C-alpha positions in Angstrom: 16.1 30.8 -9.8 15.0 27.5 -11.2 11.6 26.2 -10.1 10.5 22.7 -9.1 7.0 21.4 -8.7 6.8 18.4 -6.4 3.9 16.0 -6.0 3.9 13.3 -3.3 1.1 12.2 -0.9 3.6 11.7 1.9 3.9 15.0 3.8 7.2 14.0 5.4 8.8 13.4 2.0 7.4 16.7 0.7 8.9 18.6 3.6 12.3 16.9 3.3 12.6 17.3 -0.5 11.3 20.9 -0.3 14.0 21.8 2.3 16.6 20.0 0.3 15.9 21.9 -2.9 15.5 25.2 -1.1 19.0 24.7 0.3 20.1 24.1 -3.3 18.7 27.5 -4.2 15.6 26.3 -6.1 12.1 27.8 -5.8 9.9 24.9 -4.7 6.1 24.4 -4.8 4.6 21.2 -3.3 1.3 19.5 -3.4 0.0 16.2 -1.9 -2.9 15.8 -4.3 -3.4 15.2 -8.0 -6.5 17.4 -8.0 -5.9 20.4 -10.3 -2.2 19.4 -10.8 -2.0 20.6 -14.5 -3.6 24.0 -13.7 -1.2 24.4 -10.8 1.7 23.6 -13.1 0.4 26.1 -15.7 0.3 28.8 -13.0 3.7 28.0 -11.4 5.6 27.3 -14.7 8.2 24.9 -13.2 11.5 24.2 -14.8 11.2 20.5 -13.7 8.6 18.4 -12.1 9.1 15.5 -9.6 6.2 13.0 -9.1 5.6 10.1 -6.8 4.3 7.2 -8.8 1.8 5.7 -6.3 -0.5 8.3 -4.9 -3.6 8.0 -2.7 -5.7 9.9 -5.2 -4.0 9.2 -8.6 -1.1 7.9 -10.5 2.1 9.8 -11.1 2.7 7.9 -14.4 -0.6 9.0 -15.8 0.1 12.6 -14.7 3.5 12.4 -16.4 1.8 11.2 -19.7 -0.6 14.2 -19.5 2.2 16.6 -18.9 4.3 15.3 -21.8 1.2 15.6 -24.0 0.5 19.1 -22.9 2.1 21.8 -25.2 3.4 23.8 -22.3 5.2 20.9 -20.6 6.2 18.5 -23.4 9.9 19.6 -22.9 9.8 20.1 -19.2 11.9 17.4 -17.4 9.9 15.0 -15.3 11.3 12.8 -12.6 9.2 9.9 -11.2 10.3 8.6 -7.9 8.7 5.6 -6.2 9.1 2.8 -3.7 7.2 0.7 -6.3 10.5 -0.2 -8.1 10.0 -3.6 -9.8 12.6 -5.2 -12.1 10.1 -5.9 -14.8 8.3 -2.5 -14.7 9.6 0.3 -16.9 8.7 3.8 -15.5 10.1 5.3 -18.7 6.9 4.1 -20.5 5.2 7.2 -19.1 7.6 9.6 -20.8 9.5 10.6 -17.7 13.1 11.8 -18.2 14.4 10.0 -15.1 13.3 7.4 -12.5 14.6 7.3 -9.0 13.7 4.5 -6.5 12.7 5.2 -3.0 14.2 5.3 -0.5 16.3 7.7 -2.6 19.8 9.0 -2.2 19.7 12.8 -1.8 22.8 13.3 -4.0 21.2 11.1 -6.7 17.9 13.2 -6.7 19.7 16.5 -6.7 22.2 15.3 -9.3 19.5 14.1 -11.7 17.6 17.3 -11.3 20.6 19.5 -11.9 21.6 17.3 -14.9 18.1 17.5 -16.5 18.2 21.3 -16.1 21.5 21.5 -17.8 23.7 22.5 -14.8 27.3 21.6 -15.2 28.5 18.8 -13.0 31.2 19.6 -10.4 34.4 17.6 -10.7 35.4 15.4 -7.8 
């Protein structure tokens, strides 16, 4: 079973996304704080990480940079999702593998996650 680590400071989003990925047969761990995020990731060993960009106690972009610089996570896919989508702002500068704007489409989030994890896409 593939594992997802999810960071968002909005408890409702955490609950919805957690339920969504559990239904998709992923193991999910969530947190609403940046505090000790890297040690949490080291313990959980996720296959992919989903980060909110704007957090009440940190910045998902900076966490992404730290993850991509960390030997254990440099190849772990990271998705940043945020309501802070601006046409002149490039979220890829943080090293993420995908950016998804909030409000997000459930199929888009699941599809991006599955694609980054190497799942084959189903034909329509």
